[in-house]
C-alpha positions as CSV (number, residue, x, y, z in Angstrom):
1,M,15.6,-0.7,11.5
2,T,12.8,-0.5,13.9
3,L,9.2,-0.2,12.7
4,S,6.4,1.4,14.7
5,R,3.0,2.9,14.3
6,N,2.8,6.6,13.8
7,P,1.0,7.7,17.1
8,A,-0.9,10.4,15.2
9,I,-2.8,7.8,13.1
10,C,-6.4,7.1,13.8
11,A,-7.3,3.4,13.3
12,A,-10.7,1.7,13.2
13,E,-11.7,-1.8,12.5
14,L,-14.4,-2.2,9.8
15,D,-15.6,-5.6,8.7
16,G,-12.5,-7.3,10.1
17,E,-10.0,-5.0,8.4
18,I,-8.4,-1.9,9.6
19,C,-8.8,1.6,8.1
20,L,-6.2,4.2,8.9
21,F,-6.5,7.9,8.8
22,H,-3.7,10.4,9.0
23,P,-5.2,13.6,10.4
24,D,-2.2,15.9,9.3
25,N,-2.6,15.2,5.6
26,A,-6.1,13.7,5.4
27,V,-4.8,10.4,3.9
28,Y,-6.8,7.2,4.3
29,L,-5.4,3.7,3.9
30,N,-7.6,0.7,4.0
31,L,-5.7,-2.4,5.0
32,N,-6.4,-5.9,3.7
33,A,-6.2,-8.9,6.1
34,T,-2.4,-9.0,5.8
35,G,-1.9,-5.3,6.3
36,S,-4.3,-5.5,9.2
37,A,-2.1,-8.3,10.7
38,V,1.0,-6.1,10.3
39,W,-0.7,-3.1,12.0
40,T,-1.8,-5.4,14.8
41,L,1.7,-6.9,15.2
42,L,3.2,-3.4,15.4
43,D,1.3,-2.7,18.6
44,A,4.8,-2.6,20.0
45,P,7.8,-1.4,17.8
46,M,9.8,-4.2,16.3
47,E,12.5,-5.0,13.8
48,R,11.6,-5.8,10.2
49,E,13.0,-9.3,10.5
50,Q,11.0,-9.9,13.7
51,L,7.9,-8.8,11.9
52,L,8.6,-11.1,8.9
53,A,9.3,-14.0,11.3
54,Q,5.9,-13.5,13.0
55,L,4.1,-13.3,9.7
56,L,5.8,-16.4,8.4
57,E,4.8,-18.3,11.5
58,R,1.2,-17.0,11.4
59,Y,0.5,-17.6,7.7
60,G,2.9,-20.4,6.7
61,V,3.6,-18.9,3.3
62,E,6.9,-19.0,1.3
63,E,9.4,-16.6,2.7
64,A,10.0,-14.9,-0.6
65,I,6.3,-14.2,-1.1
66,C,5.9,-13.0,2.5
67,R,9.0,-10.7,2.2
68,R,7.9,-9.3,-1.1
69,D,4.3,-8.5,0.0
70,T,5.4,-7.2,3.4
71,E,8.0,-4.9,2.0
72,A,5.6,-3.5,-0.5
73,F,3.1,-2.8,2.2
74,L,5.7,-1.3,4.5
75,A,7.0,1.0,1.8
76,E,3.5,2.4,1.1
77,A,2.7,2.7,4.8
78,I,5.9,4.5,5.5
79,E,5.5,6.8,2.4
80,R,2.0,7.7,3.6
81,G,3.2,8.4,7.1
82,M,1.2,5.6,8.7
83,L,4.3,3.8,10.0
84,I,7.7,5.1,11.1
85,E,11.0,3.5,10.6
86,Q,13.9,4.5,12.8
87,P,17.4,3.1,13.4
88,S,17.5,0.4,16.0
89,A,18.8,1.3,19.4
90,A,22.3,-0.2,19.8
């Protein structure tokens, strides 16, 4: 599955972290440092595994912890409409 930013989302950096606003449903999401890194990495659409690999390289954390935390963030961001997940082009 390919992850991408929802193009309708407004994003602004505040004190080194990113704040997202969904204008269609007036939902805000304040990202911590890791969520901000995910948002930044998704400047271009990418596969989940690519995203995890880049986060592992950047932060040097255990894979299980990175996967758990990243999956939790992705689930919330997709549920709130901030990120879009689509089948990969074959």
